[in-house]
OpenMM code with the backbone's topology and positions (N, CA, C; nanometers):
from openmm import Vec3, app, unit

residues = "HIS GLU GLN ASP SER GLN MET GLU VAL ILE LEU THR SER PRO THR VAL ASN MET GLU THR GLU THR ARG GLN LEU LEU ASP GLY ALA VAL ARG SER VAL ASP SER LEU ALA TYR LYS LEU LYS ASN LYS ASN ILE LEU SER ALA LEU GLU ARG ALA VAL ALA ARG GLY VAL ALA VAL ARG VAL ILE ALA ASP PRO THR GLU TYR LYS ASP SER GLY ASN LEU PHE ARG GLU LEU ALA LYS ALA GLY ALA ASN VAL LYS VAL TYR ASP GLY PRO ALA SER GLN SER LYS LEU HIS ALA LYS GLY THR ILE TYR ASP ARG ARG VAL VAL LEU THR GLY SER PRO ASN TRP THR ASN ASN GLU ASP SER LEU GLU LEU ILE LEU ILE GLY ARG ALA PRO SER PHE ILE ASP ASP MET GLN ARG ALA PHE ASP ASP LEU TRP ALA ASN HIS THR SER ALA PRO ARG ALA".split()
positions = [
    Vec3(-20.9451, 5.7037, -3.5523),
    Vec3(-20.8551, 5.7754, -3.4630),
    Vec3(-20.7118, 5.7287, -3.4827),
    Vec3(-20.6227, 5.8197, -3.4627),
    Vec3(-20.4818, 5.7840, -3.4652),
    Vec3(-20.4402, 5.7524, -3.3215),
    Vec3(-20.4283, 5.6237, -3.2900),
    Vec3(-20.4075, 5.5798, -3.1530),
    Vec3(-20.2737, 5.6218, -3.0938),
    Vec3(-20.1734, 5.6513, -3.1749),
    Vec3(-20.0416, 5.6827, -3.1224),
    Vec3(-20.0233, 5.8311, -3.0923),
    Vec3(-20.1199, 5.9146, -3.1278),
    Vec3(-20.1014, 6.0575, -3.1068),
    Vec3(-20.1039, 6.0901, -2.9577),
    Vec3(-20.0258, 6.1901, -2.9196),
    Vec3(-20.0178, 6.2314, -2.7798),
    Vec3(-20.1468, 6.2983, -2.7336),
    Vec3(-20.2078, 6.3786, -2.8205),
    Vec3(-20.3324, 6.4478, -2.7892),
    Vec3(-20.4248, 6.4351, -2.9093),
    Vec3(-20.5482, 6.4024, -2.8812),
    Vec3(-20.6453, 6.3832, -2.9884),
    Vec3(-20.7693, 6.4656, -2.9564),
    Vec3(-20.8127, 6.5476, -3.0503),
    Vec3(-20.9318, 6.6296, -3.0339),
    Vec3(-21.0418, 6.5709, -3.1205),
    Vec3(-21.1570, 6.5485, -3.0599),
    Vec3(-21.2689, 6.4856, -3.1311),
    Vec3(-21.3923, 6.5724, -3.1152),
    Vec3(-21.4559, 6.6040, -3.2255),
    Vec3(-21.5902, 6.6604, -3.2210),
    Vec3(-21.6858, 6.5443, -3.2421),
    Vec3(-21.7853, 6.5330, -3.1553),
    Vec3(-21.8751, 6.4189, -3.1638),
    Vec3(-21.9550, 6.4211, -3.2941),
    Vec3(-21.9993, 6.3028, -3.3316),
    Vec3(-22.0785, 6.2850, -3.4530),
    Vec3(-22.1739, 6.1693, -3.4277),
    Vec3(-22.2599, 6.1391, -3.5232),
    Vec3(-22.3493, 6.0248, -3.5019),
    Vec3(-22.2748, 5.8922, -3.4785),
    Vec3(-22.1517, 5.8814, -3.5256),
    Vec3(-22.0785, 5.7551, -3.5091),
    Vec3(-21.9682, 5.7627, -3.4036),
    Vec3(-21.9318, 5.8813, -3.3613),
    Vec3(-21.8288, 5.8974, -3.2589),
    Vec3(-21.8900, 5.9774, -3.1449),
    Vec3(-21.9004, 5.9159, -3.0281),
    Vec3(-21.9599, 5.9879, -2.9162),
    Vec3(-21.8898, 5.9527, -2.7853),
    Vec3(-21.9259, 6.0246, -2.6831),
    Vec3(-21.8635, 6.0075, -2.5535),
    Vec3(-21.8838, 5.8667, -2.5000),
    Vec3(-22.0031, 5.8117, -2.5168),
    Vec3(-22.0294, 5.6776, -2.4630),
    Vec3(-21.9355, 5.5739, -2.5244),
    Vec3(-21.9204, 5.5769, -2.6552),
    Vec3(-21.8333, 5.4801, -2.7224),
    Vec3(-21.6894, 5.4939, -2.6762),
    Vec3(-21.6382, 5.6174, -2.6758),
    Vec3(-21.5000, 5.6411, -2.6340),
    Vec3(-21.4797, 5.5974, -2.4884),
    Vec3(-21.5733, 5.6335, -2.4028),
    Vec3(-21.5618, 5.6027, -2.2599),
    Vec3(-21.5689, 5.4530, -2.2349),
    Vec3(-21.6634, 5.3861, -2.2982),
    Vec3(-21.6770, 5.2412, -2.2758),
    Vec3(-21.5526, 5.1660, -2.3214),
    Vec3(-21.4931, 5.2061, -2.4333),
    Vec3(-21.3708, 5.1391, -2.4801),
    Vec3(-21.2588, 5.1545, -2.3784),
    Vec3(-21.2420, 5.2749, -2.3255),
    Vec3(-21.1366, 5.2990, -2.2277),
    Vec3(-21.1664, 5.2260, -2.0963),
    Vec3(-21.2918, 5.2279, -2.0525),
    Vec3(-21.3273, 5.1566, -1.9290),
    Vec3(-21.3049, 5.0069, -1.9436),
    Vec3(-21.3448, 4.9514, -2.0572),
    Vec3(-21.3297, 4.8067, -2.0763),
    Vec3(-21.1838, 4.7654, -2.0915),
    Vec3(-21.0968, 4.8614, -2.1239),
    Vec3(-20.9544, 4.8312, -2.1351),
    Vec3(-20.8761, 4.8582, -2.0076),
    Vec3(-20.9378, 4.9211, -1.9090),
    Vec3(-20.8676, 4.9552, -1.7847),
    Vec3(-20.8340, 4.8289, -1.7065),
    Vec3(-20.7130, 4.8265, -1.6486),
    Vec3(-20.6721, 4.7095, -1.5715),
    Vec3(-20.6334, 4.7435, -1.4276),
    Vec3(-20.5967, 4.8686, -1.3999),
    Vec3(-20.5522, 4.9032, -1.2643),
    Vec3(-20.6393, 5.0083, -1.1969),
    Vec3(-20.6605, 5.1218, -1.2657),
    Vec3(-20.7283, 5.2328, -1.1987),
    Vec3(-20.8096, 5.3171, -1.2955),
    Vec3(-20.9178, 5.3730, -1.2424),
    Vec3(-20.9999, 5.4712, -1.3127),
    Vec3(-21.0304, 5.5804, -1.2099),
    Vec3(-20.9829, 5.7015, -1.2354),
    Vec3(-21.0072, 5.8166, -1.1482),
    Vec3(-21.0851, 5.9188, -1.2278),
    Vec3(-21.2030, 5.9597, -1.1752),
    Vec3(-21.2892, 6.0442, -1.2568),
    Vec3(-21.3523, 6.1589, -1.1797),
    Vec3(-21.3592, 6.2745, -1.2463),
    Vec3(-21.4413, 6.3863, -1.2035),
    Vec3(-21.5678, 6.3775, -1.2871),
    Vec3(-21.6828, 6.3701, -1.2210),
    Vec3(-21.8078, 6.3490, -1.2956),
    Vec3(-21.9169, 6.4428, -1.2447),
    Vec3(-21.9723, 6.5191, -1.3358),
    Vec3(-22.0830, 6.6070, -1.2999),
    Vec3(-22.2142, 6.5283, -1.2946),
    Vec3(-22.2380, 6.4489, -1.3965),
    Vec3(-22.3602, 6.3668, -1.4028),
    Vec3(-22.3243, 6.2257, -1.4450),
    Vec3(-22.4000, 6.1279, -1.3942),
    Vec3(-22.3902, 5.9887, -1.4381),
    Vec3(-22.5319, 5.9382, -1.4578),
    Vec3(-22.5770, 5.9414, -1.5819),
    Vec3(-22.7135, 5.8984, -1.6130),
    Vec3(-22.7165, 5.7949, -1.7247),
    Vec3(-22.6008, 5.7585, -1.7770),
    Vec3(-22.5934, 5.6632, -1.8873),
    Vec3(-22.5717, 5.5232, -1.8303),
    Vec3(-22.6707, 5.4365, -1.8483),
    Vec3(-22.6645, 5.3016, -1.7897),
    Vec3(-22.5577, 5.2144, -1.8544),
    Vec3(-22.5241, 5.2410, -1.9803),
    Vec3(-22.4175, 5.1630, -2.0449),
    Vec3(-22.2814, 5.1978, -1.9853),
    Vec3(-22.2621, 5.3236, -1.9507),
    Vec3(-22.1373, 5.3631, -1.8854),
    Vec3(-22.1339, 5.3083, -1.7431),
    Vec3(-22.2471, 5.3143, -1.6732),
    Vec3(-22.2530, 5.2524, -1.5399),
    Vec3(-22.2140, 5.1056, -1.5485),
    Vec3(-22.2665, 5.0341, -1.6453),
    Vec3(-22.2335, 4.8913, -1.6612),
    Vec3(-22.0847, 4.8708, -1.6863),
    Vec3(-22.0239, 4.9572, -1.7685),
    Vec3(-21.8798, 4.9459, -1.7953),
    Vec3(-21.7990, 4.9752, -1.6693),
    Vec3(-21.8421, 5.0720, -1.5900),
    Vec3(-21.7768, 5.0995, -1.4621),
    Vec3(-21.7905, 4.9802, -1.3677),
    Vec3(-21.9090, 4.9208, -1.3627),
    Vec3(-21.9310, 4.8030, -1.2776),
    Vec3(-21.8450, 4.6853, -1.3224),
    Vec3(-21.8301, 4.6676, -1.4537),
    Vec3(-21.7429, 4.5608, -1.5048),
    Vec3(-21.5980, 4.5846, -1.4624),
    Vec3(-21.5551, 4.7114, -1.4671),
    Vec3(-21.4187, 4.7441, -1.4253),
    Vec3(-21.3980, 4.7092, -1.2780),
    Vec3(-21.4929, 4.7468, -1.1937),
    Vec3(-21.4840, 4.7138, -1.0509),
    Vec3(-21.4775, 4.5622, -1.0327),
    Vec3(-21.5611, 4.4892, -1.1061),
    Vec3(-21.5644, 4.3424, -1.0941),
    Vec3(-21.4316, 4.2791, -1.1365),
    Vec3(-21.3594, 4.3449, -1.2283),
    Vec3(-21.2283, 4.2946, -1.2713),
    Vec3(-21.1182, 4.3302, -1.1720),
    Vec3(-21.1504, 4.4062, -1.0700),
    Vec3(-21.0505, 4.4452, -0.9719),
    Vec3(-20.9872, 4.5797, -0.9971),
    Vec3(-21.0417, 4.6575, -1.0895),
    Vec3(-20.9912, 4.7913, -1.1162),
    Vec3(-21.0351, 4.8826, -1.0010),
    Vec3(-20.9429, 4.9627, -0.9492),
    Vec3(-20.9749, 5.0599, -0.8443),
    Vec3(-21.0433, 5.1801, -0.9098),
    Vec3(-21.1721, 5.1959, -0.8844),
    Vec3(-21.2500, 5.3040, -0.9444),
    Vec3(-21.2803, 5.4080, -0.8363),
    Vec3(-21.2320, 5.5312, -0.8603),
    Vec3(-21.2599, 5.6434, -0.7705),
    Vec3(-21.3312, 5.7517, -0.8507),
    Vec3(-21.4431, 5.7991, -0.7985),
    Vec3(-21.5214, 5.9013, -0.8673),
    Vec3(-21.5514, 6.0145, -0.7706),
    Vec3(-21.5259, 6.1369, -0.8162),
    Vec3(-21.5677, 6.2562, -0.7433),
    Vec3(-21.6897, 6.3109, -0.8165),
    Vec3(-21.8020, 6.3165, -0.7449),
    Vec3(-21.9285, 6.3584, -0.8043),
    Vec3(-21.9674, 6.4979, -0.7571),
    Vec3(-22.0433, 6.5680, -0.8388),
    Vec3(-22.1017, 6.6947, -0.7969),
    Vec3(-22.2020, 6.6667, -0.6850),
    Vec3(-22.1992, 6.7429, -0.5744),
    Vec3(-22.2861, 6.7115, -0.4609),
    Vec3(-22.4354, 6.7236, -0.4905),
    Vec3(-22.4744, 6.8250, -0.5663),
    Vec3(-22.6169, 6.8411, -0.5989),
    Vec3(-22.6624, 6.7324, -0.6942),
    Vec3(-22.5806, 6.7032, -0.7945),
    Vec3(-22.6168, 6.5988, -0.8905),
    Vec3(-22.6182, 6.4616, -0.8235),
    Vec3(-22.5307, 6.4390, -0.7263),
    Vec3(-22.5298, 6.3116, -0.6533),
    Vec3(-22.6666, 6.2859, -0.5905),
    Vec3(-22.7291, 6.3920, -0.5383),
    Vec3(-22.8587, 6.3782, -0.4698),
    Vec3(-22.9742, 6.3580, -0.5670),
    Vec3(-22.9550, 6.3925, -0.6943),
    Vec3(-23.0599, 6.3788, -0.7954),
    Vec3(-23.0860, 6.2306, -0.8207),
    Vec3(-23.2091, 6.1901, -0.8027),
    Vec3(-23.2427, 6.0476, -0.8157),
    Vec3(-23.2187, 5.9940, -0.9570),
    Vec3(-23.2085, 6.0832, -1.0561),
    Vec3(-23.1816, 6.0383, -1.1921),
    Vec3(-23.0368, 5.9979, -1.2157),
    Vec3(-22.9497, 6.0363, -1.1240),
    Vec3(-22.8095, 5.9995, -1.1365),
    Vec3(-22.7843, 5.8613, -1.0784),
    Vec3(-22.6795, 5.7961, -1.1261),
    Vec3(-22.6521, 5.6559, -1.0910),
    Vec3(-22.5298, 5.6415, -1.0005),
    Vec3(-22.4904, 5.7488, -0.9325),
    Vec3(-22.3722, 5.7438, -0.8467),
    Vec3(-22.3885, 5.6426, -0.7329),
    Vec3(-22.5078, 5.6345, -0.6739),
    Vec3(-22.5296, 5.5398, -0.5635),
    Vec3(-22.5146, 5.3957, -0.6113),
    Vec3(-22.5658, 5.3661, -0.7299),
    Vec3(-22.5527, 5.2318, -0.7851),
    Vec3(-22.4059, 5.1972, -0.8086),
    Vec3(-22.3289, 5.2955, -0.8526),
    Vec3(-22.1866, 5.2751, -0.8744),
    Vec3(-22.1165, 5.2434, -0.7420),
    Vec3(-22.1515, 5.3153, -0.6378),
    Vec3(-22.0922, 5.2898, -0.5058),
    Vec3(-22.1315, 5.1505, -0.4559),
    Vec3(-22.2561, 5.1116, -0.4781),
    Vec3(-22.3003, 4.9774, -0.4364),
    Vec3(-22.2220, 4.8678, -0.5078),
    Vec3(-22.1745, 4.8974, -0.6283),
    Vec3(-22.0976, 4.7996, -0.7063),
    Vec3(-21.9531, 4.7890, -0.6567),
    Vec3(-21.9137, 4.8789, -0.5663),
    Vec3(-21.7786, 4.8700, -0.5114),
    Vec3(-21.6848, 4.9820, -0.5494),
    Vec3(-21.7326, 5.0787, -0.6254),
    Vec3(-21.6489, 5.1941, -0.6575),
    Vec3(-21.6416, 5.2850, -0.5346),
    Vec3(-21.5344, 5.3596, -0.5237),
    Vec3(-21.5183, 5.4560, -0.4159),
    Vec3(-21.5682, 5.5906, -0.4678),
    Vec3(-21.6852, 5.6332, -0.4200),
    Vec3(-21.7480, 5.7561, -0.4675),
    Vec3(-21.7481, 5.8585, -0.3539),
    Vec3(-21.6954, 5.9765, -0.3824),
    Vec3(-21.7007, 6.0890, -0.2898),
    Vec3(-21.7696, 6.2054, -0.3598),
    Vec3(-21.8149, 6.3021, -0.2807),
    Vec3(-21.8722, 6.4223, -0.3404),
    Vec3(-21.7760, 6.5387, -0.3218),
    Vec3(-21.7753, 6.6251, -0.4193),
    Vec3(-21.6942, 6.7456, -0.4153),
    Vec3(-21.7427, 6.8337, -0.3018),
    Vec3(-21.6499, 6.8886, -0.2268),
    Vec3(-21.6825, 6.9708, -0.1111),
    Vec3(-21.5945, 7.0949, -0.1140),
    Vec3(-21.6092, 7.1716, -0.2197),
    Vec3(-21.5261, 7.2900, -0.2372),
    Vec3(-21.5825, 7.4102, -0.1634),
    Vec3(-21.5173, 7.5240, -0.1768),
    Vec3(-21.5642, 7.6456, -0.1095),
    Vec3(-21.6998, 7.6898, -0.1642),
    Vec3(-21.7708, 7.7678, -0.0845),
    Vec3(-21.9049, 7.8130, -0.1244),
    Vec3(-21.9033, 7.8838, -0.2587),
    Vec3(-21.7942, 7.9530, -0.2884),
    Vec3(-21.7862, 8.0259, -0.4153),
    Vec3(-21.7669, 7.9325, -0.5348),
    Vec3(-21.7321, 7.8064, -0.5083),
    Vec3(-21.7182, 7.7052, -0.6136),
    Vec3(-21.7855, 7.5762, -0.5670),
    Vec3(-21.9141, 7.5841, -0.5355),
    Vec3(-21.9830, 7.4693, -0.4774),
    Vec3(-22.0201, 7.3630, -0.5803),
    Vec3(-22.0165, 7.3974, -0.7078),
    Vec3(-22.0537, 7.3022, -0.8137),
    Vec3(-21.9286, 7.2424, -0.8762),
    Vec3(-21.9274, 7.1104, -0.8938),
    Vec3(-21.8191, 7.0430, -0.9662),
    Vec3(-21.8676, 7.0228, -1.1100),
    Vec3(-21.8295, 7.1116, -1.1992),
    Vec3(-21.8699, 7.0983, -1.3382),
    Vec3(-21.7573, 7.0413, -1.4227),
    Vec3(-21.6397, 7.0255, -1.3636),
    Vec3(-21.5253, 6.9679, -1.4340),
    Vec3(-21.5529, 6.8220, -1.4669),
    Vec3(-21.5049, 6.7799, -1.5828),
    Vec3(-21.5230, 6.6407, -1.6241),
    Vec3(-21.3915, 6.5900, -1.6786),
    Vec3(-21.3509, 6.4747, -1.6336),
    Vec3(-21.2280, 6.4160, -1.6843),
    Vec3(-21.2011, 6.2838, -1.6153),
    Vec3(-21.1477, 6.1890, -1.6898),
    Vec3(-21.1200, 6.0566, -1.6352),
    Vec3(-20.9805, 6.0133, -1.6760),
    Vec3(-20.9090, 5.9587, -1.5784),
    Vec3(-20.7731, 5.9085, -1.5990),
    Vec3(-20.7804, 5.7561, -1.5936),
    Vec3(-20.7362, 5.6913, -1.6999),
    Vec3(-20.7422, 5.5451, -1.7110),
    Vec3(-20.6018, 5.4881, -1.6956),
    Vec3(-20.5794, 5.4095, -1.5903),
    Vec3(-20.4519, 5.3405, -1.5670),
    Vec3(-20.3318, 5.4345, -1.5690),
    Vec3(-20.3540, 5.5606, -1.5389),
    Vec3(-20.2460, 5.6611, -1.5414),
    Vec3(-20.1728, 5.6620, -1.6758),
    Vec3(-20.2461, 5.6270, -1.7834),
    Vec3(-20.1835, 5.6228, -1.9154),
    Vec3(-20.2603, 5.7013, -2.0210),
    Vec3(-20.3873, 5.7324, -1.9933),
    Vec3(-20.4669, 5.8097, -2.0892),
    Vec3(-20.5737, 5.8871, -2.0117),
    Vec3(-20.6033, 6.0069, -2.0616),
    Vec3(-20.7063, 6.0921, -2.0024),
    Vec3(-20.8108, 6.1213, -2.1084),
    Vec3(-20.9371, 6.1114, -2.0692),
    Vec3(-21.0463, 6.1581, -2.1544),
    Vec3(-21.1140, 6.2717, -2.0792),
    Vec3(-21.1182, 6.3883, -2.1423),
    Vec3(-21.1827, 6.5038, -2.0823),
    Vec3(-21.2581, 6.5789, -2.1914),
    Vec3(-21.3364, 6.6758, -2.1525),
    Vec3(-21.4108, 6.7548, -2.2503),
    Vec3(-21.5452, 6.7971, -2.1964),
    Vec3(-21.6326, 6.8342, -2.2860),
    Vec3(-21.7617, 6.8903, -2.2452),
    Vec3(-21.8699, 6.7873, -2.2110),
    Vec3(-21.8640, 6.6624, -2.2595),
    Vec3(-21.9763, 6.5717, -2.2323),
    Vec3(-21.9841, 6.5248, -2.0876),
    Vec3(-22.1056, 6.5039, -2.0432),
    Vec3(-22.1322, 6.4356, -1.9171),
    Vec3(-22.1486, 6.2868, -1.9464),
    Vec3(-22.1563, 6.2056, -1.8412),
    Vec3(-22.1880, 6.0630, -1.8579),
    Vec3(-22.3403, 6.0504, -1.8653),
    Vec3(-22.3962, 6.1051, -1.9723),
    Vec3(-22.5404, 6.1033, -1.9927),
    Vec3(-22.5675, 6.0541, -2.1341),
    Vec3(-22.6928, 6.0576, -2.1713),
    Vec3(-22.7309, 6.0203, -2.3077),
    Vec3(-22.7530, 6.1499, -2.3855),
    Vec3(-22.6441, 6.2091, -2.4332),
    Vec3(-22.6534, 6.3415, -2.4959),
    Vec3(-22.6113, 6.3382, -2.6421),
    Vec3(-22.6626, 6.2416, -2.7148),
    Vec3(-22.6249, 6.2278, -2.8556),
    Vec3(-22.6732, 6.3427, -2.9419),
    Vec3(-22.7669, 6.4247, -2.8901),
    Vec3(-22.8192, 6.5348, -2.9706),
    Vec3(-22.7349, 6.6613, -2.9567),
    Vec3(-22.6239, 6.6531, -2.8845),
    Vec3(-22.5386, 6.7704, -2.8638),
    Vec3(-22.4047, 6.7527, -2.9345),
    Vec3(-22.3551, 6.8612, -2.9919),
    Vec3(-22.2181, 6.8608, -3.0416),
    Vec3(-22.1286, 6.8791, -2.9196),
    Vec3(-22.0379, 6.7865, -2.8987),
    Vec3(-21.9502, 6.7894, -2.7821),
    Vec3(-21.8048, 6.7867, -2.8282),
    Vec3(-21.7169, 6.8334, -2.7412),
    Vec3(-21.5735, 6.8322, -2.7659),
    Vec3(-21.5095, 6.7339, -2.6683),
    Vec3(-21.4353, 6.6381, -2.7205),
    Vec3(-21.3648, 6.5388, -2.6398),
    Vec3(-21.2157, 6.5545, -2.6665),
    Vec3(-21.1383, 6.5527, -2.5602),
    Vec3(-20.9924, 6.5546, -2.5715),
    Vec3(-20.9399, 6.4258, -2.5085),
    Vec3(-20.8635, 6.3510, -2.5857),
    Vec3(-20.7996, 6.2305, -2.5345),
    Vec3(-20.6500, 6.2576, -2.5328),
    Vec3(-20.5922, 6.2513, -2.4137),
    Vec3(-20.4513, 6.2830, -2.3978),
    Vec3(-20.3710, 6.1629, -2.3522),
    Vec3(-20.2604, 6.1413, -2.4204),
    Vec3(-20.1678, 6.0335, -2.3836),
    Vec3(-20.0290, 6.0868, -2.3498),
    Vec3(-20.0127, 6.2183, -2.3496),
    Vec3(-19.8838, 6.2798, -2.3176),
    Vec3(-19.8568, 6.2623, -2.1681),
    Vec3(-19.7435, 6.2029, -2.1319),
    Vec3(-19.7156, 6.1765, -1.9894),
    Vec3(-19.7263, 6.2998, -1.9000),
    Vec3(-19.6798, 6.4156, -1.9454),
    Vec3(-19.6863, 6.5354, -1.8605),
    Vec3(-19.8314, 6.5780, -1.8373),
    Vec3(-19.9155, 6.5648, -1.9385),
    Vec3(-20.0576, 6.5969, -1.9246),
    Vec3(-20.1240, 6.5012, -1.8269),
    Vec3(-20.0959, 6.3733, -1.8397),
    Vec3(-20.1529, 6.2722, -1.7497),
    Vec3(-20.1077, 6.2996, -1.6062),
    Vec3(-19.9791, 6.3289, -1.5877),
    Vec3(-19.9274, 6.3582, -1.4537),
    Vec3(-19.9974, 6.4796, -1.3927),
    Vec3(-20.0171, 6.5847, -1.4724),
    Vec3(-20.0850, 6.7043, -1.4227),
    Vec3(-20.2291, 6.6733, -1.3840),
    Vec3(-20.2981, 6.5972, -1.4668),
    Vec3(-20.4368, 6.5594, -1.4357),
    Vec3(-20.4424, 6.4731, -1.3099),
    Vec3(-20.3507, 6.3787, -1.2974),
    Vec3(-20.3504, 6.2903, -1.1808),
    Vec3(-20.3233, 6.3703, -1.0529),
    Vec3(-20.2293, 6.4650, -1.0603),
    Vec3(-20.1991, 6.5496, -0.9448),
    Vec3(-20.3220, 6.6311, -0.9043),
    Vec3(-20.3915, 6.6878, -1.0026),
    Vec3(-20.5121, 6.7668, -0.9745),
    Vec3(-20.6202, 6.6785, -0.9118),
    Vec3(-20.6399, 6.5588, -0.9682),
    Vec3(-20.7404, 6.4678, -0.9127),
    Vec3(-20.7042, 6.4286, -0.7699),
    Vec3(-20.5784, 6.3890, -0.7483),
    Vec3(-20.5361, 6.3438, -0.6153),
    Vec3(-20.5504, 6.4550, -0.5120),
    Vec3(-20.5227, 6.5803, -0.5512),
    Vec3(-20.5399, 6.6923, -0.4600),
    Vec3(-20.6877, 6.7112, -0.4244),
    Vec3(-20.7735, 6.7069, -0.5253),
    Vec3(-20.9170, 6.7187, -0.4981),
    Vec3(-20.9640, 6.6049, -0.4083),
    Vec3(-20.9218, 6.4830, -0.4388),
    Vec3(-20.9638, 6.3646, -0.3631),
    Vec3(-20.9247, 6.3788, -0.2152),
    Vec3(-20.8025, 6.4248, -0.1914),
    Vec3(-20.7511, 6.4322, -0.0547),
    Vec3(-20.8043, 6.5533, 0.0227),
    Vec3(-20.8284, 6.6634, -0.0457),
    Vec3(-20.8538, 6.7893, 0.0247),
    Vec3(-20.9899, 6.8539, 0.0021),
    Vec3(-21.0635, 6.8097, -0.0981),
    Vec3(-21.1883, 6.8798, -0.1319),
    Vec3(-21.3041, 6.7846, -0.1571),
    Vec3(-21.3052, 6.6727, -0.0868),
    Vec3(-21.4167, 6.5785, -0.1016),
    Vec3(-21.4623, 6.5314, 0.0358),
    Vec3(-21.5811, 6.4772, 0.0398),
    Vec3(-21.6327, 6.4194, 0.1631),
    Vec3(-21.7199, 6.2993, 0.1284),
    Vec3(-21.7518, 6.2213, 0.2289),
    Vec3(-21.8400, 6.1074, 0.2068),
    Vec3(-21.9783, 6.1597, 0.1677),
    Vec3(-22.0435, 6.0931, 0.0738),
    Vec3(-22.1761, 6.1393, 0.0320),
    Vec3(-22.2777, 6.1298, 0.1467),
    Vec3(-22.3650, 6.2261, 0.1497),
    Vec3(-22.4771, 6.2210, 0.2440),
    Vec3(-22.6011, 6.1876, 0.1624),
    Vec3(-22.6833, 6.1021, 0.2134),
    Vec3(-22.8057, 6.0611, 0.1431),
    Vec3(-22.8901, 6.1781, 0.1124),
] * unit.nanometer
topology = app.Topology()
chain = topology.addChain("A")
for resn in residues:
    res = topology.addResidue(resn, chain)
    for name in ("N", "CA", "C"):
        topology.addAtom(name, app.Element.getBySymbol(name[0]), res)
């Protein structure tokens, strides 16, 4: 990868995947991780999120409400580790949170088609953005959702 590029488009391959990209960014985070997450089923990503929380990184995750209730998802474990997890509470016409994207330290965004699952058998598109205007737009969108379209998870 060219680390200095403002925007980087990656098609996954056997050696480049969402888990690797995500874990590197999580392990490098020092202040904040803000994420929209449809599914969280990858235990290695959960561990990286837990390590970030243990280092004092403020981790906020907005989860899909139906997926949050699925016992196969690890959102509850993430909350137990100290992350602030809310569920999306949008209008009935948009009840599913299928958006995926994570902002790391307000300096880089990883977004695209992959979930936080073990989906190595799928061709996925990952976009890594370092352009300040893109990061600002993503942060504004996340903060609006966090403040206005989320609620505390119900068991």
